[in-house]
N, C-alpha and C positions, 0 to 999 in steps of 0.2 A: 590292316589286312583286308583284301578285297572280298566282296561277297562270294565270288566263285571259289576263291581259295578257302574261305571258311566252310562253304558247302562241301567242297571236295574233301577237306579234312574231316568234316562231320560224317560224310558218307563212308570214308575209309575207317573211321573209328567205330562206326556202327556195323562194320562188316558188310557193307553194301557197295562194293566197288562197281557193280554193274547191275543190269536188270535181272531180276529173278522171275519175272513174269513170262518169259519166253517170247518177248516181242522182237521182231526184226526191224520194225519201222515205227513211226509215230502214230500210225493209223490203227492197227488192230493187233492183238496178240496172235502169234502164229498157231497157238494151241492153248488149251486150258493150263493153268499154272500147275507145276509139280511142286509138291511140298516135301519137306524133310520126313524121313521115315517115322520119327517119333511124334509127328503132328497128329497122328490118329488118336492117341490117348487124350490129347487136349481138345481136338476138334474132330469128333468121330464122323461127322457128315461132310467134311471137307473133300473127301475123295469123290463124292457125287458130282462135284463141280466140273470135272473133266467131261463126264457124260453130258451134263447140262450144256457145257460149251459146245460140244460137237453136235448136239441135237438142236439147240435152240438159239445160238448166237450166229447171226449172219456175218459174212465177211466184211460187210459195210453197213452202216446205219443201225437203227434201232431194231430190237427183237419184237416179235409179235406175241411172245410169251413172257409172263411175269418173271419166271426164274431166269430166263435168258437175259432180259433187260436188267434185272438187278445185278447179275453177274457181270454183264458187259460194263455197266456203270462203275461197279466196284473195281474192276480191272483198269478202267480208264483213270480212275482216281489214283490207284497204285502206281500206274505208269507215270502219270504226271508228277507225282511226288518223288518217286525213286529215280526216274530218268531225267526229269526236267527241273527238279527242285522247286516245283510249283511256279515256275517262271511264267507259264501260260495260264495261270489260274484266272478264271473269270466267273461270271454269274451262272454259266452252265454247269461248271463243276460244283458250285454251291447248290444248284438245283439237284444234281445227282445225290449229294449228301442228304438233302431234305427229303427227296423221293425215297431213298433207301430207308431212312429213319422212319418216315411216316408209314411206308408200306409194310416193313417188318413189324412195326409196333401194332399194326392193325391185324396181324396174323394171330388171332387168339388161340389157335391150336398149338403154336410154338410155346415152349415153356417160358414162363415169365422172366426167369433169370437170363435166358438166352435172348429174349427180346430186349431186356434192359441193357445187356452187354453190347448188343448190336447197335442200339441207339447211342450208347456212350461212345462206341467206336466211331460212328458216323459224325457225332459232334466233335470228337477229337480231330478227325481228318479235316473237317470243315474249319475248325479253329486254326489249324496249321496252314491250310490253304489261304484263309483270309489274312493271316499274319504275313504269309509270303506275298500276297497281293499288295498289302500295305507297304511292305518293304520295297517291292518292285515299282510302286507308284511314288517312291521317294519320301514316304511318310515316316519311315524309320531310318535313322542315320546308320551308316556302316558300323560305327563304333558302339551302337546299342543293339546290334543284331544278335538275336538268340537263335543259334543254329539248330537247337533242338526243336524250335517252334516253326521254322520256315518251311519244313517239309516232313511229313510223317513217313520216314523211310523204313521203319520197322514193319515187318510182315504181320505182326500179331493183330492190329486192329482190322486189317483187311480180311485176315483169316477168320476172325470172330464173325464178321458179317457173312462171309462165304459159308461158314459152318451153319449159320442160321438159314441161308438160302438152300443149302443141301438138306437140312432138316425139313424145311418146307416142301422140298421136292420129294423127300421120302414119305411125308405124310399124305401126299396125293399119289403115291405109287409111281412117280416119274411121269405122270400125265401132264400134258401141257396146260398151264393156266393161262387163258387168253389175256392179252394185254394190247391196248390200243396205243401205238406209238404217238408221242407228243410232237405235232408238226412244228411247234415253236422251238424245239431243241435241235440245233443243227449238228451237234456232236454225236 
């Protein structure tokens, strides 16, 4: 079975036949992600992400606020996994995972369990991306492909991270947290 067939079957079995992040193109989401109605009980701060997206994420390039940049990177990771099967995974996506993990872990005002969950989620997303990269580089044969590892298509890890971003935003009352864009990151 070919990689694309396995990935398509995996996406269909996970209930992810298409993009749920609201993107129209490979560049930027057209708007902040909408989540299912029951997500509020699991992720009480997730709803803040729509406002963060509208206020702090530019149409192109990096954000000059920390909340905006964390959300932009998380959505870029979600899109790469859910729409591209991590086919384009590179060192910049790995950087996103590391930046998200390190930044959220440094936010001592966030509850410890929330920081730990967000760090675990970033590690899982990165592990899937790196696995996808190894497969795409021909280092994993087709017959050994683990479709559960090639791309994190489940919304939960991304939502865990975005819930932490929303909580961080709530803790500062929605005020912009300054962030200097990294000129070495072209995505």
